[in-house]
All heavy atoms as TSV, in Angstrom:
chain	resi	resn	atom	element	x	y	z
A	1	ASP	N	N	102.579	130.148	69.168
A	1	ASP	CA	C	101.831	128.955	69.025
A	1	ASP	C	C	101.611	128.643	67.521
A	1	ASP	O	O	101.215	129.638	66.813
A	1	ASP	CB	C	100.451	129.027	69.784
A	1	ASP	CG	C	99.677	127.717	69.650
A	1	ASP	OD1	O	100.017	126.757	70.314
A	1	ASP	OD2	O	98.817	127.694	68.824
A	2	ALA	N	N	101.866	127.490	67.080
A	2	ALA	CA	C	101.722	127.165	65.606
A	2	ALA	C	C	100.319	127.341	65.189
A	2	ALA	O	O	100.033	127.497	63.953
A	2	ALA	CB	C	102.267	125.746	65.363
A	3	GLY	N	N	99.328	127.190	66.057
A	3	GLY	CA	C	97.956	127.366	65.691
A	3	GLY	C	C	97.624	128.783	65.317
A	3	GLY	O	O	96.691	129.119	64.574
A	4	THR	N	N	98.429	129.740	65.873
A	4	THR	CA	C	98.240	131.136	65.536
A	4	THR	C	C	99.049	131.488	64.274
A	4	THR	O	O	98.546	132.164	63.371
A	4	THR	CB	C	98.733	131.997	66.658
A	4	THR	OG1	O	97.985	131.658	67.871
A	4	THR	CG2	C	98.702	133.535	66.390
A	5	ALA	N	N	100.299	131.044	64.234
A	5	ALA	CA	C	101.129	131.343	63.074
A	5	ALA	C	C	102.362	130.418	63.124
A	5	ALA	O	O	102.896	130.067	64.164
A	5	ALA	CB	C	101.626	132.792	63.150
A	6	ALA	N	N	102.841	130.007	61.920
A	6	ALA	CA	C	104.036	129.120	61.852
A	6	ALA	C	C	105.181	129.982	61.430
A	6	ALA	O	O	105.329	130.426	60.257
A	6	ALA	CB	C	103.774	127.995	60.796
A	7	ALA	N	N	106.034	130.279	62.404
A	7	ALA	CA	C	107.165	131.122	62.082
A	7	ALA	C	C	108.314	130.342	61.513
A	7	ALA	O	O	109.172	130.948	60.886
A	7	ALA	CB	C	107.664	131.768	63.443
A	8	ASN	N	N	108.259	128.984	61.680
A	8	ASN	CA	C	109.296	128.222	61.040
A	8	ASN	C	C	108.748	126.778	60.911
A	8	ASN	O	O	107.648	126.543	61.403
A	8	ASN	CB	C	110.654	128.279	61.818
A	8	ASN	CG	C	110.527	127.821	63.212
A	8	ASN	OD1	O	109.995	126.774	63.571
A	8	ASN	ND2	N	110.948	128.678	64.123
A	9	HIS	N	N	109.509	125.898	60.337
A	9	HIS	CA	C	109.004	124.521	60.074
A	9	HIS	C	C	109.155	123.617	61.344
A	9	HIS	O	O	108.713	122.543	61.351
A	9	HIS	CB	C	109.837	123.854	59.004
A	9	HIS	CG	C	109.653	124.528	57.658
A	9	HIS	ND1	N	108.403	124.425	56.975
A	9	HIS	CD2	C	110.388	125.380	56.938
A	9	HIS	CE1	C	108.506	125.146	55.836
A	9	HIS	NE2	N	109.718	125.728	55.836
A	10	PHE	N	N	109.624	124.238	62.451
A	10	PHE	CA	C	109.654	123.467	63.719
A	10	PHE	C	C	108.583	123.885	64.741
A	10	PHE	O	O	108.629	123.466	65.859
A	10	PHE	CB	C	111.071	123.692	64.336
A	10	PHE	CG	C	112.167	123.272	63.408
A	10	PHE	CD1	C	112.878	124.228	62.729
A	10	PHE	CD2	C	112.513	121.966	63.242
A	10	PHE	CE1	C	113.908	123.875	61.942
A	10	PHE	CE2	C	113.467	121.536	62.367
A	10	PHE	CZ	C	114.228	122.535	61.629
A	11	ALA	N	N	107.742	124.816	64.305
A	11	ALA	CA	C	106.630	125.351	65.192
A	11	ALA	C	C	105.754	124.203	65.683
A	11	ALA	O	O	105.444	123.295	64.929
A	11	ALA	CB	C	105.914	126.451	64.520
A	12	VAL	N	N	105.351	124.289	66.963
A	12	VAL	CA	C	104.451	123.268	67.471
A	12	VAL	C	C	103.278	124.028	68.238
A	12	VAL	O	O	103.403	125.206	68.620
A	12	VAL	CB	C	105.136	122.347	68.475
A	12	VAL	CG1	C	106.169	121.527	67.775
A	12	VAL	CG2	C	105.820	123.046	69.649
A	13	GLY	N	N	102.256	123.324	68.490
A	13	GLY	CA	C	101.113	123.839	69.283
A	13	GLY	C	C	101.471	123.937	70.725
A	13	GLY	O	O	102.426	123.454	71.230
A	14	GLY	N	N	100.535	124.568	71.406
A	14	GLY	CA	C	100.610	124.705	72.887
A	14	GLY	C	C	101.407	125.901	73.354
A	14	GLY	O	O	101.621	125.995	74.541
A	15	GLY	N	N	101.788	126.726	72.472
A	15	GLY	CA	C	102.547	127.896	72.903
A	15	GLY	C	C	101.624	129.090	73.244
A	15	GLY	O	O	100.458	129.013	73.360
A	16	LEU	N	N	102.301	130.243	73.401
A	16	LEU	CA	C	101.622	131.405	73.820
A	16	LEU	C	C	100.838	132.045	72.575
A	16	LEU	O	O	101.346	132.036	71.496
A	16	LEU	CB	C	102.530	132.456	74.323
A	16	LEU	CG	C	103.339	132.067	75.636
A	16	LEU	CD1	C	104.402	133.127	75.932
A	16	LEU	CD2	C	102.391	131.833	76.701
A	17	SER	N	N	99.742	132.626	72.868
A	17	SER	CA	C	99.112	133.451	71.826
A	17	SER	C	C	99.669	134.806	71.749
A	17	SER	O	O	100.390	135.202	72.613
A	17	SER	CB	C	97.562	133.591	72.106
A	17	SER	OG	O	97.358	134.419	73.292
A	18	VAL	N	N	99.302	135.495	70.694
A	18	VAL	CA	C	99.836	136.946	70.612
A	18	VAL	C	C	99.352	137.794	71.726
A	18	VAL	O	O	100.065	138.499	72.351
A	18	VAL	CB	C	99.410	137.579	69.241
A	18	VAL	CG1	C	99.826	139.052	69.130
A	18	VAL	CG2	C	100.029	136.767	68.155
A	19	GLY	N	N	98.097	137.553	72.137
A	19	GLY	CA	C	97.498	138.304	73.316
A	19	GLY	C	C	98.222	137.900	74.586
A	19	GLY	O	O	98.499	138.841	75.440
A	20	ASP	N	N	98.645	136.631	74.771
A	20	ASP	CA	C	99.435	136.252	75.957
A	20	ASP	C	C	100.740	137.015	76.003
A	20	ASP	O	O	101.142	137.504	77.109
A	20	ASP	CB	C	99.712	134.847	75.864
A	20	ASP	CG	C	98.559	133.859	76.076
A	20	ASP	OD1	O	97.555	134.312	76.685
A	20	ASP	OD2	O	98.623	132.700	75.528
A	21	VAL	N	N	101.423	137.107	74.873
A	21	VAL	CA	C	102.722	137.809	74.864
A	21	VAL	C	C	102.574	139.342	75.107
A	21	VAL	O	O	103.280	140.034	75.776
A	21	VAL	CB	C	103.445	137.520	73.574
A	21	VAL	CG1	C	104.765	138.246	73.548
A	21	VAL	CG2	C	103.720	136.043	73.464
A	22	GLU	N	N	101.482	139.888	74.513
A	22	GLU	CA	C	101.172	141.293	74.761
A	22	GLU	C	C	100.940	141.594	76.234
A	22	GLU	O	O	101.475	142.550	76.819
A	22	GLU	CB	C	99.932	141.765	73.905
A	22	GLU	CG	C	100.287	141.904	72.480
A	22	GLU	CD	C	98.961	142.231	71.684
A	22	GLU	OE1	O	97.872	141.768	71.978
A	22	GLU	OE2	O	99.133	142.902	70.673
A	23	ARG	N	N	100.187	140.707	76.936
A	23	ARG	CA	C	99.938	140.852	78.356
A	23	ARG	C	C	101.225	140.712	79.088
A	23	ARG	O	O	101.496	141.408	80.050
A	23	ARG	CB	C	98.916	139.875	78.791
A	23	ARG	CG	C	97.494	140.275	78.496
A	23	ARG	CD	C	96.401	139.420	79.082
A	23	ARG	NE	N	96.400	138.063	78.436
A	23	ARG	CZ	C	95.862	137.820	77.333
A	23	ARG	NH1	N	95.290	138.648	76.586
A	23	ARG	NH2	N	95.876	136.540	76.868
A	24	ALA	N	N	102.063	139.777	78.736
A	24	ALA	CA	C	103.385	139.561	79.364
A	24	ALA	C	C	104.275	140.771	79.228
A	24	ALA	O	O	104.884	141.220	80.237
A	24	ALA	CB	C	104.083	138.308	78.843
A	25	LEU	N	N	104.326	141.374	78.065
A	25	LEU	CA	C	105.045	142.589	77.779
A	25	LEU	C	C	104.574	143.659	78.725
A	25	LEU	O	O	105.403	144.497	79.252
A	25	LEU	CB	C	104.991	142.903	76.383
A	25	LEU	CG	C	105.829	142.161	75.413
A	25	LEU	CD1	C	105.391	142.471	73.962
A	25	LEU	CD2	C	107.323	142.401	75.582
A	26	SER	N	N	103.296	143.789	78.869
A	26	SER	CA	C	102.769	144.885	79.747
A	26	SER	C	C	103.187	144.656	81.201
A	26	SER	O	O	103.558	145.603	81.842
A	26	SER	CB	C	101.219	144.909	79.614
A	26	SER	OG	O	100.691	145.854	80.428
A	27	ILE	N	N	103.130	143.427	81.652
A	27	ILE	CA	C	103.471	143.202	83.085
A	27	ILE	C	C	104.984	143.366	83.276
A	27	ILE	O	O	105.391	143.949	84.279
A	27	ILE	CB	C	103.049	141.743	83.446
A	27	ILE	CG1	C	101.487	141.650	83.495
A	27	ILE	CG2	C	103.729	141.352	84.788
A	27	ILE	CD1	C	100.931	140.253	83.572
A	28	ILE	N	N	105.760	142.941	82.267
A	28	ILE	CA	C	107.238	143.153	82.386
A	28	ILE	C	C	107.614	144.671	82.376
A	28	ILE	O	O	108.357	145.103	83.233
A	28	ILE	CB	C	107.919	142.473	81.175
A	28	ILE	CG1	C	107.814	140.928	81.320
A	28	ILE	CG2	C	109.384	142.875	81.043
A	28	ILE	CD1	C	108.180	140.119	80.115
A	29	ALA	N	N	106.866	145.384	81.551
A	29	ALA	CA	C	107.126	146.873	81.506
A	29	ALA	C	C	106.786	147.556	82.759
A	29	ALA	O	O	107.332	148.606	83.092
A	29	ALA	CB	C	106.468	147.457	80.314
A	30	GLN	N	N	105.818	146.998	83.512
A	30	GLN	CA	C	105.418	147.675	84.780
A	30	GLN	C	C	106.533	147.418	85.876
A	30	GLN	O	O	106.590	148.185	86.855
A	30	GLN	CB	C	104.134	147.052	85.217
A	30	GLN	CG	C	102.929	147.418	84.421
A	30	GLN	CD	C	101.660	146.618	84.876
A	30	GLN	OE1	O	101.663	145.984	85.890
A	30	GLN	NE2	N	100.667	146.719	84.073
A	31	ASN	N	N	107.323	146.413	85.675
A	31	ASN	CA	C	108.343	146.091	86.683
A	31	ASN	C	C	109.754	146.254	86.286
A	31	ASN	O	O	110.657	146.443	87.165
A	31	ASN	CB	C	108.194	144.660	87.120
A	31	ASN	CG	C	106.820	144.388	87.783
A	31	ASN	OD1	O	106.634	144.758	88.819
A	31	ASN	ND2	N	105.869	143.773	87.060
A	32	PHE	N	N	109.974	146.477	85.009
A	32	PHE	CA	C	111.342	146.585	84.535
A	32	PHE	C	C	111.352	147.519	83.334
A	32	PHE	O	O	110.393	147.562	82.574
A	32	PHE	CB	C	111.960	145.213	84.070
A	32	PHE	CG	C	111.985	144.133	85.091
A	32	PHE	CD1	C	111.002	143.263	85.204
A	32	PHE	CD2	C	112.982	144.154	85.964
A	32	PHE	CE1	C	110.936	142.267	86.145
A	32	PHE	CE2	C	113.088	143.147	87.002
A	32	PHE	CZ	C	112.023	142.229	87.026
A	33	ARG	N	N	112.515	148.137	83.071
A	33	ARG	CA	C	112.700	148.905	81.866
A	33	ARG	C	C	112.986	148.062	80.653
A	33	ARG	O	O	113.954	147.279	80.802
A	33	ARG	CB	C	113.763	149.940	82.049
A	33	ARG	CG	C	114.011	150.863	80.909
A	33	ARG	CD	C	115.145	151.826	81.221
A	33	ARG	NE	N	115.489	152.454	80.013
A	33	ARG	CZ	C	116.640	152.083	79.252
A	33	ARG	NH1	N	117.306	151.083	79.599
A	33	ARG	NH2	N	116.916	152.680	78.094
A	34	ILE	N	N	112.214	148.044	79.603
A	34	ILE	CA	C	112.568	147.224	78.468
A	34	ILE	C	C	113.613	147.951	77.568
A	34	ILE	O	O	113.294	149.069	77.109
A	34	ILE	CB	C	111.305	146.948	77.684
A	34	ILE	CG1	C	110.329	146.076	78.529
A	34	ILE	CG2	C	111.620	146.201	76.325
A	34	ILE	CD1	C	109.003	145.852	77.819
A	35	ALA	N	N	114.789	147.447	77.543
A	35	ALA	CA	C	115.859	148.084	76.788
A	35	ALA	C	C	116.087	147.527	75.419
A	35	ALA	O	O	116.624	148.124	74.564
A	35	ALA	CB	C	117.135	148.001	77.573
A	36	GLY	N	N	115.524	146.296	75.202
A	36	GLY	CA	C	115.777	145.690	73.916
A	36	GLY	C	C	114.804	144.522	73.765
A	36	GLY	O	O	114.300	143.959	74.763
A	37	ILE	N	N	114.566	144.110	72.515
A	37	ILE	CA	C	113.683	142.913	72.263
A	37	ILE	C	C	114.254	142.345	70.994
A	37	ILE	O	O	114.761	143.010	70.044
A	37	ILE	CB	C	112.231	143.366	72.155
A	37	ILE	CG1	C	111.401	142.102	72.155
A	37	ILE	CG2	C	112.012	144.225	71.069
A	37	ILE	CD1	C	109.861	142.366	72.286
A	38	THR	N	N	114.119	140.990	70.869
A	38	THR	CA	C	114.487	140.317	69.629
A	38	THR	C	C	113.357	139.268	69.249
A	38	THR	O	O	112.770	138.720	70.085
A	38	THR	CB	C	115.842	139.653	69.742
A	38	THR	OG1	O	116.220	139.195	68.471
A	38	THR	CG2	C	115.769	138.497	70.731
A	39	LEU	N	N	113.230	139.198	67.985
A	39	LEU	CA	C	112.361	138.098	67.462
A	39	LEU	C	C	113.319	137.250	66.542
A	39	LEU	O	O	114.013	137.777	65.733
A	39	LEU	CB	C	111.198	138.629	66.626
A	39	LEU	CG	C	110.204	139.421	67.385
A	39	LEU	CD1	C	109.219	140.059	66.450
A	39	LEU	CD2	C	109.470	138.665	68.414
A	40	SER	N	N	113.318	135.971	66.820
A	40	SER	CA	C	114.198	135.137	66.094
A	40	SER	C	C	113.578	133.880	65.496
A	40	SER	O	O	112.421	133.543	65.849
A	40	SER	CB	C	115.425	134.757	66.922
A	40	SER	OG	O	114.938	133.928	68.029
A	41	ALA	N	N	114.318	133.142	64.675
A	41	ALA	CA	C	113.854	131.927	64.094
A	41	ALA	C	C	112.640	132.073	63.157
A	41	ALA	O	O	111.924	131.135	62.927
A	41	ALA	CB	C	113.571	130.895	65.139
A	42	TYR	N	N	112.577	133.150	62.445
A	42	TYR	CA	C	111.513	133.418	61.452
A	42	TYR	C	C	111.960	132.938	60.112
A	42	TYR	O	O	113.038	133.318	59.619
A	42	TYR	CB	C	111.120	134.881	61.381
A	42	TYR	CG	C	110.091	135.160	60.361
A	42	TYR	CD1	C	108.806	134.657	60.405
A	42	TYR	CD2	C	110.470	135.819	59.220
A	42	TYR	CE1	C	107.890	134.916	59.395
A	42	TYR	CE2	C	109.535	136.164	58.155
A	42	TYR	CZ	C	108.234	135.647	58.329
A	42	TYR	OH	O	107.306	135.888	57.304
A	43	ASP	N	N	111.172	131.991	59.490
A	43	ASP	CA	C	111.454	131.481	58.153
A	43	ASP	C	C	110.267	131.888	57.248
A	43	ASP	O	O	109.176	131.311	57.406
A	43	ASP	CB	C	111.736	129.977	58.242
A	43	ASP	CG	C	111.959	129.370	56.833
A	43	ASP	OD1	O	111.940	130.070	55.840
A	43	ASP	OD2	O	112.187	128.172	56.872
A	44	PRO	N	N	110.427	132.820	56.402
A	44	PRO	CA	C	109.288	133.246	55.540
A	44	PRO	C	C	108.679	132.061	54.775
A	44	PRO	O	O	107.530	132.184	54.478
A	44	PRO	CB	C	109.944	134.284	54.646
A	44	PRO	CG	C	111.167	134.774	55.253
A	44	PRO	CD	C	111.631	133.597	56.116
A	45	SER	N	N	109.498	131.068	54.398
A	45	SER	CA	C	108.943	129.951	53.637
A	45	SER	C	C	107.943	129.061	54.436
A	45	SER	O	O	107.087	128.429	53.897
A	45	SER	CB	C	110.040	129.040	53.106
A	45	SER	OG	O	110.632	128.314	54.131
A	46	ALA	N	N	107.960	129.215	55.735
A	46	ALA	CA	C	106.981	128.531	56.687
A	46	ALA	C	C	105.738	129.354	56.884
A	46	ALA	O	O	104.752	128.880	57.371
A	46	ALA	CB	C	107.646	128.146	57.934
A	47	ASP	N	N	105.761	130.663	56.560
A	47	ASP	CA	C	104.731	131.588	56.871
A	47	ASP	C	C	104.014	131.901	55.595
A	47	ASP	O	O	103.937	132.994	55.086
A	47	ASP	CB	C	105.359	132.908	57.451
A	47	ASP	CG	C	104.377	133.806	57.885
A	47	ASP	OD1	O	103.165	133.500	58.203
A	47	ASP	OD2	O	104.754	135.084	58.012
A	48	SER	N	N	103.256	130.858	55.026
A	48	SER	CA	C	102.671	131.018	53.724
A	48	SER	C	C	101.584	132.004	53.677
A	48	SER	O	O	101.307	132.602	52.588
A	48	SER	CB	C	102.197	129.584	53.297
A	48	SER	OG	O	101.128	129.185	54.251
A	49	ASP	N	N	100.890	132.259	54.814
A	49	ASP	CA	C	99.749	133.272	54.727
A	49	ASP	C	C	100.214	134.613	55.408
A	49	ASP	O	O	99.370	135.490	55.455
A	49	ASP	CB	C	98.523	132.676	55.469
A	49	ASP	CG	C	98.742	132.409	56.867
A	49	ASP	OD1	O	99.863	132.508	57.437
A	49	ASP	OD2	O	97.742	132.034	57.536
A	50	GLY	N	N	101.413	134.714	55.807
A	50	GLY	CA	C	101.938	135.975	56.447
A	50	GLY	C	C	101.470	136.203	57.847
A	50	GLY	O	O	101.712	137.275	58.385
A	51	ALA	N	N	100.816	135.186	58.477
A	51	ALA	CA	C	100.316	135.378	59.850
A	51	ALA	C	C	101.453	135.529	60.863
A	51	ALA	O	O	101.288	136.395	61.749
A	51	ALA	CB	C	99.475	134.133	60.283
A	52	ALA	N	N	102.560	134.889	60.673
A	52	ALA	CA	C	103.674	135.105	61.616
A	52	ALA	C	C	104.314	136.477	61.477
A	52	ALA	O	O	104.627	137.123	62.507
A	52	ALA	CB	C	104.734	134.016	61.429
A	53	ALA	N	N	104.398	136.911	60.285
A	53	ALA	CA	C	104.965	138.293	60.018
A	53	ALA	C	C	104.024	139.341	60.629
A	53	ALA	O	O	104.516	140.313	61.368
A	53	ALA	CB	C	105.134	138.575	58.552
A	54	ARG	N	N	102.678	139.196	60.543
A	54	ARG	CA	C	101.766	140.161	61.087
A	54	ARG	C	C	101.846	140.063	62.627
A	54	ARG	O	O	101.804	141.104	63.344
A	54	ARG	CB	C	100.345	139.829	60.690
A	54	ARG	CG	C	100.086	140.296	59.202
A	54	ARG	CD	C	98.612	140.202	58.821
A	54	ARG	NE	N	98.108	138.922	58.893
A	54	ARG	CZ	C	98.224	137.938	58.060
A	54	ARG	NH1	N	98.906	138.184	56.890
A	54	ARG	NH2	N	97.646	136.757	58.156
A	55	ALA	N	N	101.949	138.826	63.211
A	55	ALA	CA	C	102.053	138.714	64.642
A	55	ALA	C	C	103.315	139.304	65.131
A	55	ALA	O	O	103.314	140.041	66.197
A	55	ALA	CB	C	102.010	137.190	65.007
A	56	ALA	N	N	104.460	139.189	64.435
A	56	ALA	CA	C	105.742	139.731	64.770
A	56	ALA	C	C	105.591	141.338	64.818
A	56	ALA	O	O	106.066	141.957	65.787
A	56	ALA	CB	C	106.774	139.377	63.875
A	57	ILE	N	N	105.013	141.848	63.810
A	57	ILE	CA	C	104.830	143.313	63.784
A	57	ILE	C	C	103.980	143.768	64.910
A	57	ILE	O	O	104.295	144.823	65.593
A	57	ILE	CB	C	104.277	143.731	62.344
A	57	ILE	CG1	C	105.333	143.478	61.298
A	57	ILE	CG2	C	103.915	145.170	62.363
A	57	ILE	CD1	C	104.784	143.567	59.882
A	58	ARG	N	N	102.913	143.093	65.150
A	58	ARG	CA	C	102.050	143.480	66.288
A	58	ARG	C	C	102.740	143.451	67.630
A	58	ARG	O	O	102.634	144.371	68.431
A	58	ARG	CB	C	100.790	142.508	66.235
A	58	ARG	CG	C	99.820	142.794	67.435
A	58	ARG	CD	C	98.603	141.800	67.219
A	58	ARG	NE	N	97.938	141.677	68.520
A	58	ARG	CZ	C	96.895	140.890	68.690
A	58	ARG	NH1	N	96.432	140.195	67.719
A	58	ARG	NH2	N	96.308	140.804	69.827
A	59	LEU	N	N	103.669	142.420	67.810
A	59	LEU	CA	C	104.269	142.331	69.056
A	59	LEU	C	C	105.448	143.307	69.166
A	59	LEU	O	O	105.667	143.949	70.256
A	59	LEU	CB	C	104.887	140.884	69.268
A	59	LEU	CG	C	103.799	139.854	69.483
A	59	LEU	CD1	C	104.413	138.508	69.536
A	59	LEU	CD2	C	103.049	140.134	70.800
A	60	LEU	N	N	106.099	143.679	68.047
A	60	LEU	CA	C	107.082	144.739	68.120
A	60	LEU	C	C	106.472	146.046	68.425
A	60	LEU	O	O	106.987	146.860	69.269
A	60	LEU	CB	C	107.887	144.806	66.795
A	60	LEU	CG	C	108.788	143.629	66.537
A	60	LEU	CD1	C	109.304	143.684	65.068
A	60	LEU	CD2	C	109.974	143.725	67.516
A	61	LEU	N	N	105.324	146.337	67.859
A	61	LEU	CA	C	104.605	147.601	68.184
A	61	LEU	C	C	104.196	147.627	69.596
A	61	LEU	O	O	104.300	148.671	70.331
A	61	LEU	CB	C	103.429	147.797	67.252
A	61	LEU	CG	C	103.722	148.049	65.789
A	61	LEU	CD1	C	102.463	147.965	64.887
A	61	LEU	CD2	C	104.414	149.388	65.643
A	62	ALA	N	N	103.664	146.518	70.154
A	62	ALA	CA	C	103.258	146.406	71.532
A	62	ALA	C	C	104.446	146.655	72.462
A	62	ALA	O	O	104.386	147.398	73.473
A	62	ALA	CB	C	102.631	145.077	71.858
A	63	ALA	N	N	105.588	146.026	72.139
A	63	ALA	CA	C	106.789	146.232	72.959
A	63	ALA	C	C	107.251	147.694	72.939
A	63	ALA	O	O	107.628	148.201	74.021
A	63	ALA	CB	C	107.910	145.314	72.469
A	64	ALA	N	N	107.247	148.272	71.741
A	64	ALA	CA	C	107.619	149.680	71.663
A	64	ALA	C	C	106.700	150.564	72.479
A	64	ALA	O	O	107.126	151.550	73.144
A	64	ALA	CB	C	107.706	150.111	70.218
A	65	GLU	N	N	105.457	150.257	72.456
A	65	GLU	CA	C	104.450	151.042	73.231
A	65	GLU	C	C	104.683	150.963	74.695
A	65	GLU	O	O	104.746	152.033	75.377
A	65	GLU	CB	C	103.041	150.632	72.873
A	65	GLU	CG	C	101.939	151.500	73.600
A	65	GLU	CD	C	100.531	151.043	73.183
A	65	GLU	OE1	O	100.329	150.520	72.113
A	65	GLU	OE2	O	99.619	151.210	74.072
A	66	VAL	N	N	104.778	149.710	75.233
A	66	VAL	CA	C	104.936	149.643	76.710
A	66	VAL	C	C	106.363	150.156	77.089
A	66	VAL	O	O	106.533	150.637	78.215
A	66	VAL	CB	C	104.711	148.209	77.175
A	66	VAL	CG1	C	103.278	147.815	76.912
A	66	VAL	CG2	C	105.582	147.149	76.610
A	67	ALA	N	N	107.338	149.976	76.255
A	67	ALA	CA	C	108.696	150.502	76.585
A	67	ALA	C	C	108.688	152.010	76.678
A	67	ALA	O	O	109.372	152.545	77.477
A	67	ALA	CB	C	109.748	149.953	75.555
A	68	GLY	N	N	107.919	152.614	75.848
A	68	GLY	CA	C	107.824	154.111	75.821
A	68	GLY	C	C	107.076	154.659	77.000
A	68	GLY	O	O	107.127	155.885	77.266
A	69	GLN	N	N	106.370	153.836	77.703
A	69	GLN	CA	C	105.543	154.268	78.886
A	69	GLN	C	C	106.409	154.309	80.175
A	69	GLN	O	O	105.952	154.933	81.166
A	69	GLN	CB	C	104.418	153.354	79.181
A	69	GLN	CG	C	103.392	153.385	77.988
A	69	GLN	CD	C	102.324	152.344	78.213
A	69	GLN	OE1	O	102.273	151.559	79.168
A	69	GLN	NE2	N	101.412	152.226	77.214
A	70	GLY	N	N	107.695	153.768	80.091
A	70	GLY	CA	C	108.494	153.723	81.318
A	70	GLY	C	C	109.239	154.994	81.581
A	70	GLY	O	O	109.197	156.078	81.131
């Protein structure tokens, strides 16, 4: 969600929060083995305060944690 972080110049509101994605990852990991994950469309020039980079790192760590529980 652009209100949380602008990952690129096309970001819009109404998307998922970081917490929403963390919960989704947890549910997915309960039902499937997570074999890979990708984050795409990140443009550092749109992320003036680094919020998108911090959100991406948080989500990658969350994905690694739930993937390791399987």
